[in-house]
C-alpha positions in Angstrom: 53.0 18.8 -110.2 50.5 20.7 -112.6 50.8 24.1 -112.6 47.2 24.8 -111.7 46.9 22.6 -108.5 47.7 24.2 -105.2 48.9 21.7 -102.5 49.2 22.4 -98.6 52.8 21.6 -98.0 53.6 22.3 -94.3 56.6 23.8 -94.4 59.8 22.0 -92.5 61.0 23.9 -89.3 64.2 25.5 -89.6 66.9 25.3 -87.2 66.2 27.8 -84.5 62.7 28.3 -84.7 60.8 27.7 -81.4 58.7 24.5 -80.9 55.0 24.7 -81.4 52.9 25.5 -78.4 50.0 23.4 -77.1 47.6 25.7 -78.9 49.5 25.2 -81.9 49.5 21.1 -81.8 47.7 19.5 -84.5 44.0 18.9 -84.3 44.6 15.2 -83.5 47.0 15.8 -80.4 44.9 18.6 -79.1 41.9 16.5 -78.7 43.4 13.5 -77.2 44.7 15.7 -74.2 41.3 17.2 -73.7 39.9 13.6 -73.2 42.2 12.8 -70.5 41.4 16.1 -68.3 37.5 15.2 -68.8 37.8 11.7 -67.6 39.8 12.8 -64.1 37.3 15.6 -63.5 34.5 13.0 -63.7 36.4 10.8 -61.1 36.7 13.5 -58.8 32.9 14.3 -59.0 31.9 10.8 -58.4 34.1 10.7 -55.1 32.7 14.2 -54.0 29.0 12.8 -54.7 29.7 9.7 -52.7 31.1 11.5 -49.7 28.2 13.8 -49.5 25.7 11.0 -49.8 27.4 9.2 -47.0 27.4 12.6 -44.6 23.8 12.6 -45.4 22.9 9.1 -44.5 25.0 9.6 -41.1 23.2 12.8 -40.5 19.9 11.0 -41.0 20.7 7.9 -38.7 21.6 10.4 -35.8 18.6 12.4 -36.3 16.4 9.2 -36.2 18.2 7.7 -33.3 17.9 11.1 -31.4 14.1 11.1 -32.0 13.6 7.5 -31.2 15.4 8.0 -27.8 13.8 11.3 -26.7 10.1 9.6 -27.7 10.9 6.8 -25.3 12.1 8.9 -22.4 9.1 11.2 -22.7 6.3 8.7 -23.5 5.6 6.9 -20.3 4.1 3.4 -20.8 1.6 3.3 -17.7 1.7 0.1 -15.6 -0.8 -0.5 -12.8 1.1 -1.1 -9.6 -1.0 -1.3 -6.9 -5.1 -1.6 -7.1 -6.7 -2.2 -3.8 -9.9 -4.3 -4.6 -11.8 -3.7 -0.9 -13.3 -0.5 -2.0 -15.5 0.5 -4.7 -13.1 3.3 -5.8 -9.8 1.4 -6.3 -6.6 3.5 -5.8 -4.4 3.0 -8.9 -0.7 4.2 -9.2 1.1 4.7 -12.6 4.7 5.0 -13.2 6.9 5.0 -16.2 8.1 1.7 -17.6 11.4 3.1 -18.2 11.8 4.5 -14.7 10.4 1.3 -13.2 12.9 -1.1 -15.0 15.9 1.0 -13.8 14.8 2.2 -10.4 12.9 -0.8 -8.8 15.3 -3.0 -6.5 14.3 -6.6 -5.6 13.1 -6.6 -2.1 15.6 -8.2 0.5 14.9 -11.8 1.4 13.1 -12.2 4.6 14.9 -13.8 7.7 14.1 -14.7 10.9 13.9 -11.9 13.5 16.3 -12.1 16.5 15.1 -13.4 20.1 14.9 -10.0 21.8 12.4 -8.0 23.2 11.6 -4.8 21.7 11.0 -1.8 23.7 9.9 1.8 23.1 9.6 1.3 19.2 6.6 1.3 17.0 6.3 -0.7 13.9 4.9 0.9 11.0 0.9 1.1 10.9 -0.9 -0.5 7.9 -4.1 0.7 6.6 -7.0 -0.9 8.4 -9.5 -3.3 6.9 -12.9 -2.3 5.7 -15.2 -2.4 8.8 -17.4 -5.3 9.0 -19.9 -5.9 11.9 -21.7 -9.1 12.2 -24.7 -8.7 14.4 -25.6 -12.6 14.2 -23.8 -14.8 16.0 -21.3 -17.0 13.8 -20.5 -19.9 15.8 -17.3 -20.9 14.2 -18.9 -20.9 10.7 -15.7 -19.6 8.9 -13.2 -20.6 11.4 -9.9 -21.7 9.7 -10.5 -19.9 6.7 -7.0 -18.8 5.3 -5.1 -20.9 7.7 -4.2 -23.3 4.8 -2.2 -20.3 3.4 -0.5 -19.2 6.5 -3.3 -17.7 8.4 -3.1 -14.2 6.8 -6.6 -12.5 5.8 -5.7 -9.4 3.7 -2.6 -10.0 1.7 -0.8 -7.0 3.7 0.6 -9.3 6.5 -1.2 -9.8 9.7 -3.1 -12.4 11.8 -6.2 -14.5 11.7 -8.2 -14.9 15.2 -11.3 -16.9 15.4 -12.1 -15.9 11.6 -11.4 -12.0 11.8 -8.3 -11.0 10.0 -5.7 -8.3 9.4 -3.6 -6.5 11.9 -0.3 -6.0 10.1 2.7 -7.5 11.6 2.8 -6.4 15.1 0.1 -8.0 16.7 -1.2 -8.3 20.3 -3.9 -10.7 21.5 -5.7 -9.6 24.5 -7.4 -12.6 26.5 -10.1 -12.5 28.9 -9.1 -14.8 31.7 -11.6 -14.0 34.3 -13.4 -16.9 36.1 -16.6 -16.5 34.1 -14.8 -17.8 31.0 -14.6 -21.4 32.3 -18.2 -21.5 32.5 -19.2 -19.6 29.1 -16.6 -21.4 27.2 -16.7 -25.0 28.7 -13.8 -27.4 28.6 -13.8 -27.9 24.9 -14.1 -24.1 24.3 -11.1 -23.3 26.7 -9.2 -26.0 24.5 -10.2 -24.5 21.1 -9.4 -21.2 22.7 -5.6 -22.5 23.7 -5.3 -24.0 20.2 -6.5 -20.8 18.5 -3.9 -18.5 20.4 -1.2 -20.9 19.4 -2.1 -21.2 15.6 -2.8 -17.6 15.4 1.0 -16.7 16.7 2.7 -19.6 14.8 0.9 -18.5 11.5 2.7 -15.2 11.7 5.4 -14.5 9.1 9.1 -14.6 10.3 9.3 -10.6 10.4 6.4 -10.2 12.4 6.1 -10.0 16.3 3.5 -10.7 18.8 2.5 -10.4 22.2 -0.3 -11.6 24.5 -2.2 -9.8 27.5 -4.4 -11.7 29.6 -6.9 -9.7 32.3 -8.7 -10.3 35.1 -8.5 -7.8 38.1 -5.1 -6.8 36.6 -3.2 -7.6 33.3 -0.3 -10.3 32.8 2.0 -9.8 29.7 3.8 -12.6 28.0 6.4 -9.9 27.4 6.8 -6.3 28.0 6.7 -5.6 24.2 6.1 -7.8 21.1 8.7 -10.2 20.5 9.8 -12.2 17.2 7.4 -14.8 16.1 10.0 -17.5 15.8 9.2 -21.2 16.8 11.0 -21.0 20.3 8.9 -17.6 21.4 5.7 -19.7 20.1 6.5 -22.7 22.3 7.0 -20.4 25.3 3.7 -18.7 24.7 2.0 -21.9 24.6 3.6 -22.9 28.0 2.9 -19.6 29.4 -1.0 -19.9 28.8 -1.2 -23.4 30.6 -1.5 -21.2 33.9 -4.9 -19.6 32.9 -8.3 -21.1 33.1 -7.5 -23.5 35.5 -10.5 -24.9 37.4 -10.2 -24.3 40.9 -12.6 -27.0 41.9 -10.4 -29.6 40.3 -7.4 -28.8 42.3 -6.1 -25.9 40.5 -4.5 -22.9 42.4 -4.4 -20.2 39.8 -6.9 -17.2 40.1 -7.5 -14.8 37.2 -4.2 -13.3 36.6 -0.6 -14.0 37.7 -0.4 -10.3 38.7 -3.3 -10.9 41.3 -1.8 -13.9 42.7 1.9 -13.2 42.9 1.6 -9.4 43.6 3.4 -8.4 40.6 6.8 -9.9 41.1 7.5 -11.0 37.8 7.6 -14.9 38.1 5.1 -17.3 39.5 5.5 -20.2 41.8 7.1 -22.3 39.0 9.5 -19.6 38.0 7.8 -18.7 34.6 8.1 -14.9 34.0 5.5 -12.6 33.1 5.2 -8.4 33.0 2.6 -7.4 35.9 0.4 -4.5 34.5 -1.8 -3.6 37.6 -4.1 -0.3 37.3 -1.3 1.7 39.0 0.9 1.1 36.0 -1.3 3.4 33.8 -1.6 7.2 35.0 -5.1 7.7 33.9 -6.5 4.6 35.3 -5.0 4.8 38.8 -7.2 4.4 41.7 -9.6 2.0 39.6 -10.7 -1.3 40.6 -12.9 -4.1 39.4 -13.0 -7.3 37.3 -12.7 -8.1 33.6 -10.5 -5.2 33.1 -10.4 -5.2 29.3 -10.0 -1.4 29.5 -6.9 -1.8 31.4 -5.5 -4.4 28.9 -6.5 -2.3 25.9 -4.5 1.0 27.3 -1.5 -1.2 28.1 -1.7 -2.7 24.7 -2.0 0.7 22.8 1.1 1.7 24.8 3.3 -1.1 23.4 2.3 0.2 19.7 1.0 -2.6 18.0 -0.1 -2.5 14.3 -3.3 -4.7 15.1 -5.2 -5.8 18.4 -7.2 -8.7 18.8 -9.6 -8.8 21.7 -12.0 -11.8 22.9 -14.0 -11.5 26.2 -17.2 -12.9 27.5 -18.9 -9.9 29.2 -18.4 -6.2 30.1 -15.8 -4.3 32.4 -16.6 -4.2 36.0 -14.3 -1.1 36.1 -15.0 1.3 39.5 -13.8 4.5 40.2 -14.3 6.1 43.6 -16.4 3.2 44.5 -18.8 4.0 41.4 -19.1 1.6 38.5 -18.3 3.3 35.1 -21.0 2.7 32.4 -19.9 1.2 28.9 -19.9 4.7 27.2 -17.6 5.9 30.1 -15.4 3.0 29.6 -15.0 3.2 25.6 -14.6 6.9 26.1 -11.6 6.5 28.5 -10.1 3.9 26.2 -10.3 6.4 23.2 -9.0 9.2 25.1 -6.1 7.1 26.1 -5.2 5.9 22.7 -5.7 9.3 21.2 -2.9 10.6 23.9 -0.6 7.7 22.8 -0.8 8.1 19.2 -1.5 11.8 19.2 -2.4 12.9 15.6 -1.1 9.1 13.9 -3.4 6.5 12.8 -4.4 4.2 15.5 -4.4 0.4 15.2 -7.4 -1.6 14.4 -9.2 -3.6 17.2 -11.0 -6.7 16.1 -13.4 -7.8 18.8 -14.8 -11.2 19.5 -17.5 -11.9 22.0 -18.0 -15.4 23.4 -21.7 -16.5 22.6 -22.6 -12.9 22.1 -22.1 -12.1 25.7 -21.0 -8.2 26.2 -21.9 -7.7 22.7 -22.8 -3.9 22.9 -19.3 -2.9 24.3 -17.5 -4.8 21.9 -19.2 -3.5 18.9 -18.7 -0.1 20.0 -15.0 -0.6 20.5 -14.6 -2.4 17.0 -16.7 0.5 15.4 -14.5 3.2 17.2 -11.2 1.4 16.1 -12.2 0.5 12.6 -12.1 -3.3 13.5 -14.5 -6.1 13.2 -17.0 -7.8 15.7 -17.8 -11.4 15.7 -19.4 -13.3 18.1 -18.4 -17.4 18.4 -18.9 -20.3 20.5 -15.5 -21.8 21.0 -16.9 -25.2 22.0 -18.4 -25.5 18.6 -15.1 -24.4 16.5 
């Protein structure tokens, strides 16, 4: 070694000297350890960032789902459920689509009603049809309209009788059986009337009920209350009607009503049952008499709480009280007063009135007007 040169020589450790600390490690070894610590920290940072991002995504997803559900419940999709097209101002009801799906239940299937007589019960009263008055006799021009679809006229249940429709599902037919009907209707007209009665009651839906009231001096009821419109009862009604409109000149023995002839016994000479309704059966009409008692028949019909009444007649009532004949207005006032007393403040059934050849049009139009029904004139022989 030259004397002028200075060399860095690391002295050799001596026995007993302490080992060099970490801070005292050579530069190369110290840098390698520092590199390992930095990589581990980076891995920890990546894991932490991934966890935070996942939490943020979950939170956003939950928030979005909550907003969607809240808006679906709050925003109602409006559906038109009902619109009555028979008036100028249709009534429209709206409901939430969500509520409709969850709340609506299918209607139970219809079934044949039991063959029982319903007593002292009233069916729900449907809204009456729009009042229509036909002042011009329509001799069967629209008879049969709707029979191809079951005989219903207003889509809400009911019947169709000589072209007038409606009445709901608890129907009463009020038939004039006075002796004048034979002459005014003729044999063909009486046959048409029988067919129309049968067709009307047989066209009623299974859940409906009906009754027939025939009037002359008194009133006969096919039943004491409306009964189920099943095939058995329809066949019985057809047979029951055969006793009426018999021409005495041709050997017939029947006169006006069973009640008049058999004294209210409840069965005729052939053993066929009927329900007698003489004037004494209605407190407000006790002491009255006369023929063609449509007033008595209508009051009896109201007492049976129908949803609709169909009346056919060929004249005006001959109602007398104390030997004095009542006028048309007095008779209609009496009918209306009794109806109000029966129904109190509730809605009364509609009464559709049919005149044979326009006879008795004045009183029949007034009855139809007061009871929100329809008036029509027909010639049964041309139907």
